[in-house]
mmCIF entry with sequence, helices, sheets and N, C-alpha, C, O atoms, coordinates in Angstrom:
data_MODEL
# 
_entry.id   MODEL 
# 
_entity.id                         1 
_entity.type                       polymer 
_entity.pdbx_number_of_molecules   1 
# 
_entity_poly.entity_id                      1 
_entity_poly.type                           'polypeptide(L)' 
_entity_poly.nstd_linkage                   no 
_entity_poly.nstd_monomer                   no 
_entity_poly.pdbx_seq_one_letter_code       EKLEKARSLLISTTLSINEISQMCGYPSLQYFYSVFKKAYDTTPKEYRDVNSEVML 
_entity_poly.pdbx_seq_one_letter_code_can   EKLEKARSLLISTTLSINEISQMCGYPSLQYFYSVFKKAYDTTPKEYRDVNSEVML 
_entity_poly.pdbx_strand_id                 A 
# 
loop_
_entity_poly_seq.entity_id 
_entity_poly_seq.num 
_entity_poly_seq.mon_id 
_entity_poly_seq.hetero 
1 1  GLU n 
1 2  LYS n 
1 3  LEU n 
1 4  GLU n 
1 5  LYS n 
1 6  ALA n 
1 7  ARG n 
1 8  SER n 
1 9  LEU n 
1 10 LEU n 
1 11 ILE n 
1 12 SER n 
1 13 THR n 
1 14 THR n 
1 15 LEU n 
1 16 SER n 
1 17 ILE n 
1 18 ASN n 
1 19 GLU n 
1 20 ILE n 
1 21 SER n 
1 22 GLN n 
1 23 MET n 
1 24 CYS n 
1 25 GLY n 
1 26 TYR n 
1 27 PRO n 
1 28 SER n 
1 29 LEU n 
1 30 GLN n 
1 31 TYR n 
1 32 PHE n 
1 33 TYR n 
1 34 SER n 
1 35 VAL n 
1 36 PHE n 
1 37 LYS n 
1 38 LYS n 
1 39 ALA n 
1 40 TYR n 
1 41 ASP n 
1 42 THR n 
1 43 THR n 
1 44 PRO n 
1 45 LYS n 
1 46 GLU n 
1 47 TYR n 
1 48 ARG n 
1 49 ASP n 
1 50 VAL n 
1 51 ASN n 
1 52 SER n 
1 53 GLU n 
1 54 VAL n 
1 55 MET n 
1 56 LEU n 
# 
_struct_asym.id          A 
_struct_asym.entity_id   1 
# 
loop_
_struct_conf.conf_type_id 
_struct_conf.id 
_struct_conf.pdbx_PDB_helix_id 
_struct_conf.beg_label_comp_id 
_struct_conf.beg_label_asym_id 
_struct_conf.beg_label_seq_id 
_struct_conf.pdbx_beg_PDB_ins_code 
_struct_conf.end_label_comp_id 
_struct_conf.end_label_asym_id 
_struct_conf.end_label_seq_id 
_struct_conf.pdbx_end_PDB_ins_code 
_struct_conf.beg_auth_comp_id 
_struct_conf.beg_auth_asym_id 
_struct_conf.beg_auth_seq_id 
_struct_conf.end_auth_comp_id 
_struct_conf.end_auth_asym_id 
_struct_conf.end_auth_seq_id 
_struct_conf.pdbx_PDB_helix_class 
_struct_conf.details 
_struct_conf.pdbx_PDB_helix_length 
HELX_P HELX_P1 AA1 LYS A 2  ? SER A 12 ? LYS A 2  SER A 12 1 ? 11 
HELX_P HELX_P2 AA2 ILE A 17 ? MET A 23 ? ILE A 17 MET A 23 1 ? 7  
HELX_P HELX_P3 AA3 LEU A 29 ? TYR A 40 ? LEU A 29 TYR A 40 1 ? 12 
HELX_P HELX_P4 AA4 PRO A 44 ? ASN A 51 ? PRO A 44 ASN A 51 1 ? 8  
# 
_struct_conf_type.id          HELX_P 
_struct_conf_type.criteria    ? 
_struct_conf_type.reference   ? 
# 
loop_
_atom_site.group_PDB 
_atom_site.id 
_atom_site.type_symbol 
_atom_site.label_atom_id 
_atom_site.label_alt_id 
_atom_site.label_comp_id 
_atom_site.label_asym_id 
_atom_site.label_entity_id 
_atom_site.label_seq_id 
_atom_site.pdbx_PDB_ins_code 
_atom_site.Cartn_x 
_atom_site.Cartn_y 
_atom_site.Cartn_z 
_atom_site.occupancy 
_atom_site.B_iso_or_equiv 
_atom_site.pdbx_formal_charge 
_atom_site.auth_seq_id 
_atom_site.auth_comp_id 
_atom_site.auth_asym_id 
_atom_site.auth_atom_id 
_atom_site.pdbx_PDB_model_num 
ATOM 1   N N  . GLU A 1 1  ? 0.824  -1.206 -0.036  1.00 0.00 ? 1  GLU A N  1 
ATOM 2   C CA . GLU A 1 1  ? -0.025 0.084  -0.086  1.00 0.00 ? 1  GLU A CA 1 
ATOM 3   C C  . GLU A 1 1  ? 0.912  1.192  0.004   1.00 0.00 ? 1  GLU A C  1 
ATOM 4   O O  . GLU A 1 1  ? 0.868  2.023  -0.903  1.00 0.00 ? 1  GLU A O  1 
ATOM 5   N N  . LYS A 1 2  ? 1.759  1.345  0.951   1.00 0.00 ? 2  LYS A N  1 
ATOM 6   C CA . LYS A 1 2  ? 2.663  2.574  1.044   1.00 0.00 ? 2  LYS A CA 1 
ATOM 7   C C  . LYS A 1 2  ? 3.555  2.588  -0.295  1.00 0.00 ? 2  LYS A C  1 
ATOM 8   O O  . LYS A 1 2  ? 3.857  3.622  -0.891  1.00 0.00 ? 2  LYS A O  1 
ATOM 9   N N  . LEU A 1 3  ? 3.916  1.351  -0.664  1.00 0.00 ? 3  LEU A N  1 
ATOM 10  C CA . LEU A 1 3  ? 4.939  1.331  -1.724  1.00 0.00 ? 3  LEU A CA 1 
ATOM 11  C C  . LEU A 1 3  ? 4.126  1.643  -3.025  1.00 0.00 ? 3  LEU A C  1 
ATOM 12  O O  . LEU A 1 3  ? 4.690  2.236  -3.945  1.00 0.00 ? 3  LEU A O  1 
ATOM 13  N N  . GLU A 1 4  ? 2.946  1.298  -3.116  1.00 0.00 ? 4  GLU A N  1 
ATOM 14  C CA . GLU A 1 4  ? 2.129  1.668  -4.333  1.00 0.00 ? 4  GLU A CA 1 
ATOM 15  C C  . GLU A 1 4  ? 1.941  3.172  -4.512  1.00 0.00 ? 4  GLU A C  1 
ATOM 16  O O  . GLU A 1 4  ? 2.036  3.741  -5.599  1.00 0.00 ? 4  GLU A O  1 
ATOM 17  N N  . LYS A 1 5  ? 1.651  3.796  -3.293  1.00 0.00 ? 5  LYS A N  1 
ATOM 18  C CA . LYS A 1 5  ? 1.636  5.265  -3.275  1.00 0.00 ? 5  LYS A CA 1 
ATOM 19  C C  . LYS A 1 5  ? 2.788  6.034  -3.664  1.00 0.00 ? 5  LYS A C  1 
ATOM 20  O O  . LYS A 1 5  ? 2.748  7.051  -4.356  1.00 0.00 ? 5  LYS A O  1 
ATOM 21  N N  . ALA A 1 6  ? 3.919  5.442  -3.133  1.00 0.00 ? 6  ALA A N  1 
ATOM 22  C CA . ALA A 1 6  ? 5.321  6.053  -3.469  1.00 0.00 ? 6  ALA A CA 1 
ATOM 23  C C  . ALA A 1 6  ? 5.564  5.896  -5.021  1.00 0.00 ? 6  ALA A C  1 
ATOM 24  O O  . ALA A 1 6  ? 6.011  6.820  -5.701  1.00 0.00 ? 6  ALA A O  1 
ATOM 25  N N  . ARG A 1 7  ? 5.240  4.672  -5.522  1.00 0.00 ? 7  ARG A N  1 
ATOM 26  C CA . ARG A 1 7  ? 5.456  4.462  -6.962  1.00 0.00 ? 7  ARG A CA 1 
ATOM 27  C C  . ARG A 1 7  ? 4.646  5.450  -7.769  1.00 0.00 ? 7  ARG A C  1 
ATOM 28  O O  . ARG A 1 7  ? 5.172  6.098  -8.674  1.00 0.00 ? 7  ARG A O  1 
ATOM 29  N N  . SER A 1 8  ? 3.361  5.572  -7.447  1.00 0.00 ? 8  SER A N  1 
ATOM 30  C CA . SER A 1 8  ? 2.571  6.585  -8.142  1.00 0.00 ? 8  SER A CA 1 
ATOM 31  C C  . SER A 1 8  ? 2.946  7.959  -8.029  1.00 0.00 ? 8  SER A C  1 
ATOM 32  O O  . SER A 1 8  ? 2.821  8.666  -9.029  1.00 0.00 ? 8  SER A O  1 
ATOM 33  N N  . LEU A 1 9  ? 3.413  8.477  -6.905  1.00 0.00 ? 9  LEU A N  1 
ATOM 34  C CA . LEU A 1 9  ? 3.971  9.801  -6.731  1.00 0.00 ? 9  LEU A CA 1 
ATOM 35  C C  . LEU A 1 9  ? 5.352  9.911  -7.494  1.00 0.00 ? 9  LEU A C  1 
ATOM 36  O O  . LEU A 1 9  ? 5.597  10.981 -8.052  1.00 0.00 ? 9  LEU A O  1 
ATOM 37  N N  . LEU A 1 10 ? 6.201  8.960  -7.553  1.00 0.00 ? 10 LEU A N  1 
ATOM 38  C CA . LEU A 1 10 ? 7.369  8.892  -8.344  1.00 0.00 ? 10 LEU A CA 1 
ATOM 39  C C  . LEU A 1 10 ? 7.119  9.263  -9.748  1.00 0.00 ? 10 LEU A C  1 
ATOM 40  O O  . LEU A 1 10 ? 7.880  10.045 -10.316 1.00 0.00 ? 10 LEU A O  1 
ATOM 41  N N  . ILE A 1 11 ? 6.081  8.741  -10.351 1.00 0.00 ? 11 ILE A N  1 
ATOM 42  C CA . ILE A 1 11 ? 5.930  8.972  -11.793 1.00 0.00 ? 11 ILE A CA 1 
ATOM 43  C C  . ILE A 1 11 ? 5.014  10.154 -12.115 1.00 0.00 ? 11 ILE A C  1 
ATOM 44  O O  . ILE A 1 11 ? 4.976  10.676 -13.229 1.00 0.00 ? 11 ILE A O  1 
ATOM 45  N N  . SER A 1 12 ? 4.284  10.538 -11.080 1.00 0.00 ? 12 SER A N  1 
ATOM 46  C CA . SER A 1 12 ? 3.221  11.719 -11.340 1.00 0.00 ? 12 SER A CA 1 
ATOM 47  C C  . SER A 1 12 ? 3.610  13.030 -10.794 1.00 0.00 ? 12 SER A C  1 
ATOM 48  O O  . SER A 1 12 ? 2.967  14.004 -11.185 1.00 0.00 ? 12 SER A O  1 
ATOM 49  N N  . THR A 1 13 ? 4.623  13.211 -9.900  1.00 0.00 ? 13 THR A N  1 
ATOM 50  C CA . THR A 1 13 ? 5.029  14.360 -9.405  1.00 0.00 ? 13 THR A CA 1 
ATOM 51  C C  . THR A 1 13 ? 6.547  14.715 -9.561  1.00 0.00 ? 13 THR A C  1 
ATOM 52  O O  . THR A 1 13 ? 7.316  13.854 -9.988  1.00 0.00 ? 13 THR A O  1 
ATOM 53  N N  . THR A 1 14 ? 6.950  15.841 -9.256  1.00 0.00 ? 14 THR A N  1 
ATOM 54  C CA . THR A 1 14 ? 8.286  16.238 -9.213  1.00 0.00 ? 14 THR A CA 1 
ATOM 55  C C  . THR A 1 14 ? 8.829  16.343 -7.818  1.00 0.00 ? 14 THR A C  1 
ATOM 56  O O  . THR A 1 14 ? 9.931  16.855 -7.621  1.00 0.00 ? 14 THR A O  1 
ATOM 57  N N  . LEU A 1 15 ? 8.125  15.897 -6.897  1.00 0.00 ? 15 LEU A N  1 
ATOM 58  C CA . LEU A 1 15 ? 8.626  15.864 -5.550  1.00 0.00 ? 15 LEU A CA 1 
ATOM 59  C C  . LEU A 1 15 ? 9.968  15.070 -5.454  1.00 0.00 ? 15 LEU A C  1 
ATOM 60  O O  . LEU A 1 15 ? 10.215 14.179 -6.266  1.00 0.00 ? 15 LEU A O  1 
ATOM 61  N N  . SER A 1 16 ? 10.792 15.388 -4.496  1.00 0.00 ? 16 SER A N  1 
ATOM 62  C CA . SER A 1 16 ? 12.053 14.724 -4.265  1.00 0.00 ? 16 SER A CA 1 
ATOM 63  C C  . SER A 1 16 ? 11.715 13.403 -3.761  1.00 0.00 ? 16 SER A C  1 
ATOM 64  O O  . SER A 1 16 ? 10.635 13.216 -3.201  1.00 0.00 ? 16 SER A O  1 
ATOM 65  N N  . ILE A 1 17 ? 12.611 12.429 -3.932  1.00 0.00 ? 17 ILE A N  1 
ATOM 66  C CA . ILE A 1 17 ? 12.479 11.054 -3.431  1.00 0.00 ? 17 ILE A CA 1 
ATOM 67  C C  . ILE A 1 17 ? 12.498 11.093 -1.973  1.00 0.00 ? 17 ILE A C  1 
ATOM 68  O O  . ILE A 1 17 ? 11.759 10.297 -1.393  1.00 0.00 ? 17 ILE A O  1 
ATOM 69  N N  . ASN A 1 18 ? 13.176 11.836 -1.327  1.00 0.00 ? 18 ASN A N  1 
ATOM 70  C CA . ASN A 1 18 ? 13.111 12.050 0.027   1.00 0.00 ? 18 ASN A CA 1 
ATOM 71  C C  . ASN A 1 18 ? 11.721 12.506 0.557   1.00 0.00 ? 18 ASN A C  1 
ATOM 72  O O  . ASN A 1 18 ? 11.184 11.943 1.511   1.00 0.00 ? 18 ASN A O  1 
ATOM 73  N N  . GLU A 1 19 ? 11.224 13.444 -0.040  1.00 0.00 ? 19 GLU A N  1 
ATOM 74  C CA . GLU A 1 19 ? 9.881  13.922 0.273   1.00 0.00 ? 19 GLU A CA 1 
ATOM 75  C C  . GLU A 1 19 ? 8.761  12.884 0.157   1.00 0.00 ? 19 GLU A C  1 
ATOM 76  O O  . GLU A 1 19 ? 7.868  12.768 0.995   1.00 0.00 ? 19 GLU A O  1 
ATOM 77  N N  . ILE A 1 20 ? 8.880  12.139 -0.945  1.00 0.00 ? 20 ILE A N  1 
ATOM 78  C CA . ILE A 1 20 ? 7.967  11.026 -1.255  1.00 0.00 ? 20 ILE A CA 1 
ATOM 79  C C  . ILE A 1 20 ? 8.094  9.962  -0.087  1.00 0.00 ? 20 ILE A C  1 
ATOM 80  O O  . ILE A 1 20 ? 7.089  9.531  0.478   1.00 0.00 ? 20 ILE A O  1 
ATOM 81  N N  . SER A 1 21 ? 9.292  9.585  0.227   1.00 0.00 ? 21 SER A N  1 
ATOM 82  C CA . SER A 1 21 ? 9.556  8.616  1.208   1.00 0.00 ? 21 SER A CA 1 
ATOM 83  C C  . SER A 1 21 ? 8.944  9.094  2.578   1.00 0.00 ? 21 SER A C  1 
ATOM 84  O O  . SER A 1 21 ? 8.410  8.267  3.317   1.00 0.00 ? 21 SER A O  1 
ATOM 85  N N  . GLN A 1 22 ? 9.008  10.223 2.868   1.00 0.00 ? 22 GLN A N  1 
ATOM 86  C CA . GLN A 1 22 ? 8.528  10.747 4.095   1.00 0.00 ? 22 GLN A CA 1 
ATOM 87  C C  . GLN A 1 22 ? 6.966  10.826 4.138   1.00 0.00 ? 22 GLN A C  1 
ATOM 88  O O  . GLN A 1 22 ? 6.316  10.412 5.098   1.00 0.00 ? 22 GLN A O  1 
ATOM 89  N N  . MET A 1 23 ? 6.440  11.367 3.069   1.00 0.00 ? 23 MET A N  1 
ATOM 90  C CA . MET A 1 23 ? 4.964  11.357 2.843   1.00 0.00 ? 23 MET A CA 1 
ATOM 91  C C  . MET A 1 23 ? 4.309  9.965  3.016   1.00 0.00 ? 23 MET A C  1 
ATOM 92  O O  . MET A 1 23 ? 3.206  9.835  3.547   1.00 0.00 ? 23 MET A O  1 
ATOM 93  N N  . CYS A 1 24 ? 5.045  8.927  2.542   1.00 0.00 ? 24 CYS A N  1 
ATOM 94  C CA . CYS A 1 24 ? 4.500  7.617  2.561   1.00 0.00 ? 24 CYS A CA 1 
ATOM 95  C C  . CYS A 1 24 ? 4.863  6.831  3.843   1.00 0.00 ? 24 CYS A C  1 
ATOM 96  O O  . CYS A 1 24 ? 4.550  5.647  3.965   1.00 0.00 ? 24 CYS A O  1 
ATOM 97  N N  . GLY A 1 25 ? 5.499  7.487  4.750   1.00 0.00 ? 25 GLY A N  1 
ATOM 98  C CA . GLY A 1 25 ? 5.659  6.934  6.114   1.00 0.00 ? 25 GLY A CA 1 
ATOM 99  C C  . GLY A 1 25 ? 6.875  6.070  6.350   1.00 0.00 ? 25 GLY A C  1 
ATOM 100 O O  . GLY A 1 25 ? 6.958  5.334  7.334   1.00 0.00 ? 25 GLY A O  1 
ATOM 101 N N  . TYR A 1 26 ? 7.833  6.172  5.415   1.00 0.00 ? 26 TYR A N  1 
ATOM 102 C CA . TYR A 1 26 ? 9.123  5.500  5.672   1.00 0.00 ? 26 TYR A CA 1 
ATOM 103 C C  . TYR A 1 26 ? 10.085 6.215  6.540   1.00 0.00 ? 26 TYR A C  1 
ATOM 104 O O  . TYR A 1 26 ? 10.292 7.414  6.354   1.00 0.00 ? 26 TYR A O  1 
ATOM 105 N N  . PRO A 1 27 ? 10.741 5.493  7.565   1.00 0.00 ? 27 PRO A N  1 
ATOM 106 C CA . PRO A 1 27 ? 11.429 6.205  8.647   1.00 0.00 ? 27 PRO A CA 1 
ATOM 107 C C  . PRO A 1 27 ? 12.831 6.868  8.003   1.00 0.00 ? 27 PRO A C  1 
ATOM 108 O O  . PRO A 1 27 ? 13.391 7.853  8.483   1.00 0.00 ? 27 PRO A O  1 
ATOM 109 N N  . SER A 1 28 ? 13.210 6.252  7.014   1.00 0.00 ? 28 SER A N  1 
ATOM 110 C CA . SER A 1 28 ? 14.527 6.847  6.354   1.00 0.00 ? 28 SER A CA 1 
ATOM 111 C C  . SER A 1 28 ? 14.490 6.547  4.850   1.00 0.00 ? 28 SER A C  1 
ATOM 112 O O  . SER A 1 28 ? 13.829 5.668  4.297   1.00 0.00 ? 28 SER A O  1 
ATOM 113 N N  . LEU A 1 29 ? 15.357 7.477  4.263   1.00 0.00 ? 29 LEU A N  1 
ATOM 114 C CA . LEU A 1 29 ? 15.545 7.408  2.799   1.00 0.00 ? 29 LEU A CA 1 
ATOM 115 C C  . LEU A 1 29 ? 16.227 5.985  2.464   1.00 0.00 ? 29 LEU A C  1 
ATOM 116 O O  . LEU A 1 29 ? 15.812 5.298  1.530   1.00 0.00 ? 29 LEU A O  1 
ATOM 117 N N  . GLN A 1 30 ? 17.153 5.642  3.175   1.00 0.00 ? 30 GLN A N  1 
ATOM 118 C CA . GLN A 1 30 ? 17.918 4.308  3.020   1.00 0.00 ? 30 GLN A CA 1 
ATOM 119 C C  . GLN A 1 30 ? 16.847 3.200  3.077   1.00 0.00 ? 30 GLN A C  1 
ATOM 120 O O  . GLN A 1 30 ? 16.787 2.358  2.182   1.00 0.00 ? 30 GLN A O  1 
ATOM 121 N N  . TYR A 1 31 ? 16.040 3.199  4.081   1.00 0.00 ? 31 TYR A N  1 
ATOM 122 C CA . TYR A 1 31 ? 15.052 2.027  4.127   1.00 0.00 ? 31 TYR A CA 1 
ATOM 123 C C  . TYR A 1 31 ? 14.040 2.093  3.070   1.00 0.00 ? 31 TYR A C  1 
ATOM 124 O O  . TYR A 1 31 ? 13.600 1.023  2.649   1.00 0.00 ? 31 TYR A O  1 
ATOM 125 N N  . PHE A 1 32 ? 13.591 3.237  2.564   1.00 0.00 ? 32 PHE A N  1 
ATOM 126 C CA . PHE A 1 32 ? 12.748 3.309  1.518   1.00 0.00 ? 32 PHE A CA 1 
ATOM 127 C C  . PHE A 1 32 ? 13.429 2.766  0.140   1.00 0.00 ? 32 PHE A C  1 
ATOM 128 O O  . PHE A 1 32 ? 12.785 2.063  -0.639  1.00 0.00 ? 32 PHE A O  1 
ATOM 129 N N  . TYR A 1 33 ? 14.681 3.118  -0.084  1.00 0.00 ? 33 TYR A N  1 
ATOM 130 C CA . TYR A 1 33 ? 15.525 2.554  -1.250  1.00 0.00 ? 33 TYR A CA 1 
ATOM 131 C C  . TYR A 1 33 ? 15.442 1.133  -1.127  1.00 0.00 ? 33 TYR A C  1 
ATOM 132 O O  . TYR A 1 33 ? 15.129 0.486  -2.126  1.00 0.00 ? 33 TYR A O  1 
ATOM 133 N N  . SER A 1 34 ? 15.681 0.542  -0.023  1.00 0.00 ? 34 SER A N  1 
ATOM 134 C CA . SER A 1 34 ? 15.931 -0.803 0.258   1.00 0.00 ? 34 SER A CA 1 
ATOM 135 C C  . SER A 1 34 ? 14.538 -1.714 -0.059  1.00 0.00 ? 34 SER A C  1 
ATOM 136 O O  . SER A 1 34 ? 14.521 -2.720 -0.768  1.00 0.00 ? 34 SER A O  1 
ATOM 137 N N  . VAL A 1 35 ? 13.550 -1.207 0.532   1.00 0.00 ? 35 VAL A N  1 
ATOM 138 C CA . VAL A 1 35 ? 12.190 -1.814 0.358   1.00 0.00 ? 35 VAL A CA 1 
ATOM 139 C C  . VAL A 1 35 ? 11.711 -1.617 -1.171  1.00 0.00 ? 35 VAL A C  1 
ATOM 140 O O  . VAL A 1 35 ? 11.063 -2.515 -1.707  1.00 0.00 ? 35 VAL A O  1 
ATOM 141 N N  . PHE A 1 36 ? 12.035 -0.437 -1.867  1.00 0.00 ? 36 PHE A N  1 
ATOM 142 C CA . PHE A 1 36 ? 11.661 -0.261 -3.180  1.00 0.00 ? 36 PHE A CA 1 
ATOM 143 C C  . PHE A 1 36 ? 12.326 -1.215 -4.085  1.00 0.00 ? 36 PHE A C  1 
ATOM 144 O O  . PHE A 1 36 ? 11.692 -1.888 -4.898  1.00 0.00 ? 36 PHE A O  1 
ATOM 145 N N  . LYS A 1 37 ? 13.822 -1.282 -3.920  1.00 0.00 ? 37 LYS A N  1 
ATOM 146 C CA . LYS A 1 37 ? 14.484 -2.074 -4.779  1.00 0.00 ? 37 LYS A CA 1 
ATOM 147 C C  . LYS A 1 37 ? 14.249 -3.534 -4.612  1.00 0.00 ? 37 LYS A C  1 
ATOM 148 O O  . LYS A 1 37 ? 14.393 -4.278 -5.582  1.00 0.00 ? 37 LYS A O  1 
ATOM 149 N N  . LYS A 1 38 ? 13.886 -4.008 -3.414  1.00 0.00 ? 38 LYS A N  1 
ATOM 150 C CA . LYS A 1 38 ? 13.474 -5.425 -3.268  1.00 0.00 ? 38 LYS A CA 1 
ATOM 151 C C  . LYS A 1 38 ? 12.122 -5.743 -3.969  1.00 0.00 ? 38 LYS A C  1 
ATOM 152 O O  . LYS A 1 38 ? 11.870 -6.828 -4.492  1.00 0.00 ? 38 LYS A O  1 
ATOM 153 N N  . ALA A 1 39 ? 11.321 -4.729 -3.924  1.00 0.00 ? 39 ALA A N  1 
ATOM 154 C CA . ALA A 1 39 ? 10.004 -4.924 -4.536  1.00 0.00 ? 39 ALA A CA 1 
ATOM 155 C C  . ALA A 1 39 ? 10.047 -4.858 -6.092  1.00 0.00 ? 39 ALA A C  1 
ATOM 156 O O  . ALA A 1 39 ? 9.459  -5.715 -6.753  1.00 0.00 ? 39 ALA A O  1 
ATOM 157 N N  . TYR A 1 40 ? 10.700 -3.902 -6.644  1.00 0.00 ? 40 TYR A N  1 
ATOM 158 C CA . TYR A 1 40 ? 10.596 -3.530 -7.990  1.00 0.00 ? 40 TYR A CA 1 
ATOM 159 C C  . TYR A 1 40 ? 11.931 -3.862 -8.641  1.00 0.00 ? 40 TYR A C  1 
ATOM 160 O O  . TYR A 1 40 ? 11.945 -3.702 -9.861  1.00 0.00 ? 40 TYR A O  1 
ATOM 161 N N  . ASP A 1 41 ? 12.989 -4.267 -8.109  1.00 0.00 ? 41 ASP A N  1 
ATOM 162 C CA . ASP A 1 41 ? 14.283 -4.612 -8.666  1.00 0.00 ? 41 ASP A CA 1 
ATOM 163 C C  . ASP A 1 41 ? 14.984 -3.393 -9.417  1.00 0.00 ? 41 ASP A C  1 
ATOM 164 O O  . ASP A 1 41 ? 15.768 -3.562 -10.352 1.00 0.00 ? 41 ASP A O  1 
ATOM 165 N N  . THR A 1 42 ? 14.620 -2.143 -8.910  1.00 0.00 ? 42 THR A N  1 
ATOM 166 C CA . THR A 1 42 ? 15.293 -1.015 -9.391  1.00 0.00 ? 42 THR A CA 1 
ATOM 167 C C  . THR A 1 42 ? 15.183 0.084  -8.352  1.00 0.00 ? 42 THR A C  1 
ATOM 168 O O  . THR A 1 42 ? 14.342 -0.015 -7.459  1.00 0.00 ? 42 THR A O  1 
ATOM 169 N N  . THR A 1 43 ? 15.957 1.075  -8.426  1.00 0.00 ? 43 THR A N  1 
ATOM 170 C CA . THR A 1 43 ? 15.920 2.197  -7.359  1.00 0.00 ? 43 THR A CA 1 
ATOM 171 C C  . THR A 1 43 ? 14.756 3.194  -7.742  1.00 0.00 ? 43 THR A C  1 
ATOM 172 O O  . THR A 1 43 ? 14.305 3.320  -8.881  1.00 0.00 ? 43 THR A O  1 
ATOM 173 N N  . PRO A 1 44 ? 14.369 3.832  -6.699  1.00 0.00 ? 44 PRO A N  1 
ATOM 174 C CA . PRO A 1 44 ? 13.305 4.811  -7.017  1.00 0.00 ? 44 PRO A CA 1 
ATOM 175 C C  . PRO A 1 44 ? 13.740 5.875  -8.110  1.00 0.00 ? 44 PRO A C  1 
ATOM 176 O O  . PRO A 1 44 ? 12.901 6.332  -8.887  1.00 0.00 ? 44 PRO A O  1 
ATOM 177 N N  . LYS A 1 45 ? 14.958 6.224  -8.148  1.00 0.00 ? 45 LYS A N  1 
ATOM 178 C CA . LYS A 1 45 ? 15.449 7.273  -9.073  1.00 0.00 ? 45 LYS A CA 1 
ATOM 179 C C  . LYS A 1 45 ? 15.410 6.620  -10.488 1.00 0.00 ? 45 LYS A C  1 
ATOM 180 O O  . LYS A 1 45 ? 14.961 7.240  -11.452 1.00 0.00 ? 45 LYS A O  1 
ATOM 181 N N  . GLU A 1 46 ? 15.927 5.262  -10.589 1.00 0.00 ? 46 GLU A N  1 
ATOM 182 C CA . GLU A 1 46 ? 15.820 4.708  -11.864 1.00 0.00 ? 46 GLU A CA 1 
ATOM 183 C C  . GLU A 1 46 ? 14.451 4.512  -12.343 1.00 0.00 ? 46 GLU A C  1 
ATOM 184 O O  . GLU A 1 46 ? 14.147 4.664  -13.527 1.00 0.00 ? 46 GLU A O  1 
ATOM 185 N N  . TYR A 1 47 ? 13.561 4.149  -11.356 1.00 0.00 ? 47 TYR A N  1 
ATOM 186 C CA . TYR A 1 47 ? 12.214 3.981  -11.730 1.00 0.00 ? 47 TYR A CA 1 
ATOM 187 C C  . TYR A 1 47 ? 11.548 5.096  -12.248 1.00 0.00 ? 47 TYR A C  1 
ATOM 188 O O  . TYR A 1 47 ? 10.742 4.976  -13.170 1.00 0.00 ? 47 TYR A O  1 
ATOM 189 N N  . ARG A 1 48 ? 11.854 6.312  -11.664 1.00 0.00 ? 48 ARG A N  1 
ATOM 190 C CA . ARG A 1 48 ? 11.318 7.567  -12.111 1.00 0.00 ? 48 ARG A CA 1 
ATOM 191 C C  . ARG A 1 48 ? 11.891 7.950  -13.410 1.00 0.00 ? 48 ARG A C  1 
ATOM 192 O O  . ARG A 1 48 ? 11.162 8.526  -14.218 1.00 0.00 ? 48 ARG A O  1 
ATOM 193 N N  . ASP A 1 49 ? 13.000 7.719  -13.673 1.00 0.00 ? 49 ASP A N  1 
ATOM 194 C CA . ASP A 1 49 ? 13.771 8.171  -14.927 1.00 0.00 ? 49 ASP A CA 1 
ATOM 195 C C  . ASP A 1 49 ? 13.129 7.515  -16.124 1.00 0.00 ? 49 ASP A C  1 
ATOM 196 O O  . ASP A 1 49 ? 12.925 8.098  -17.189 1.00 0.00 ? 49 ASP A O  1 
ATOM 197 N N  . VAL A 1 50 ? 12.793 6.117  -15.838 1.00 0.00 ? 50 VAL A N  1 
ATOM 198 C CA . VAL A 1 50 ? 12.268 5.266  -16.955 1.00 0.00 ? 50 VAL A CA 1 
ATOM 199 C C  . VAL A 1 50 ? 10.765 5.497  -17.128 1.00 0.00 ? 50 VAL A C  1 
ATOM 200 O O  . VAL A 1 50 ? 10.259 5.484  -18.250 1.00 0.00 ? 50 VAL A O  1 
ATOM 201 N N  . ASN A 1 51 ? 10.078 5.701  -16.056 1.00 0.00 ? 51 ASN A N  1 
ATOM 202 C CA . ASN A 1 51 ? 8.548  5.734  -16.177 1.00 0.00 ? 51 ASN A CA 1 
ATOM 203 C C  . ASN A 1 51 ? 7.957  7.180  -15.954 1.00 0.00 ? 51 ASN A C  1 
ATOM 204 O O  . ASN A 1 51 ? 6.728  7.241  -15.927 1.00 0.00 ? 51 ASN A O  1 
ATOM 205 N N  . SER A 1 52 ? 8.576  8.205  -15.813 1.00 0.00 ? 52 SER A N  1 
ATOM 206 C CA . SER A 1 52 ? 8.120  9.406  -15.446 1.00 0.00 ? 52 SER A CA 1 
ATOM 207 C C  . SER A 1 52 ? 6.994  9.874  -16.463 1.00 0.00 ? 52 SER A C  1 
ATOM 208 O O  . SER A 1 52 ? 7.231  9.789  -17.667 1.00 0.00 ? 52 SER A O  1 
ATOM 209 N N  . GLU A 1 53 ? 5.861  10.331 -16.047 1.00 0.00 ? 53 GLU A N  1 
ATOM 210 C CA . GLU A 1 53 ? 4.864  10.924 -16.832 1.00 0.00 ? 53 GLU A CA 1 
ATOM 211 C C  . GLU A 1 53 ? 5.036  12.543 -16.940 1.00 0.00 ? 53 GLU A C  1 
ATOM 212 O O  . GLU A 1 53 ? 4.372  13.248 -17.701 1.00 0.00 ? 53 GLU A O  1 
ATOM 213 N N  . VAL A 1 54 ? 6.009  12.992 -16.076 1.00 0.00 ? 54 VAL A N  1 
ATOM 214 C CA . VAL A 1 54 ? 6.128  14.484 -15.964 1.00 0.00 ? 54 VAL A CA 1 
ATOM 215 C C  . VAL A 1 54 ? 7.304  14.907 -16.666 1.00 0.00 ? 54 VAL A C  1 
ATOM 216 O O  . VAL A 1 54 ? 8.398  14.385 -16.453 1.00 0.00 ? 54 VAL A O  1 
ATOM 217 N N  . MET A 1 55 ? 7.115  15.883 -17.540 1.00 0.00 ? 55 MET A N  1 
ATOM 218 C CA . MET A 1 55 ? 8.295  16.302 -18.244 1.00 0.00 ? 55 MET A CA 1 
ATOM 219 C C  . MET A 1 55 ? 9.115  17.312 -17.250 1.00 0.00 ? 55 MET A C  1 
ATOM 220 O O  . MET A 1 55 ? 8.596  18.365 -16.879 1.00 0.00 ? 55 MET A O  1 
ATOM 221 N N  . LEU A 1 56 ? 10.300 16.959 -16.884 1.00 0.00 ? 56 LEU A N  1 
ATOM 222 C CA . LEU A 1 56 ? 11.260 17.709 -15.978 1.00 0.00 ? 56 LEU A CA 1 
ATOM 223 C C  . LEU A 1 56 ? 11.831 18.847 -16.611 1.00 0.00 ? 56 LEU A C  1 
ATOM 224 O O  . LEU A 1 56 ? 12.631 19.557 -16.001 1.00 0.00 ? 56 LEU A O  1 
# 
């Protein structure tokens, strides 16, 4: 649930990855990266770069 929200925010907003991890309730950026990479086999940054719907 938290991870799905984070994934959605990554591709639909320009919020920083740190802001997204905090908004979704992760205690640290390192923990968020660890959980995200385990679930999606990529880092949040790589995921955003490949899947972003927002033109930065």
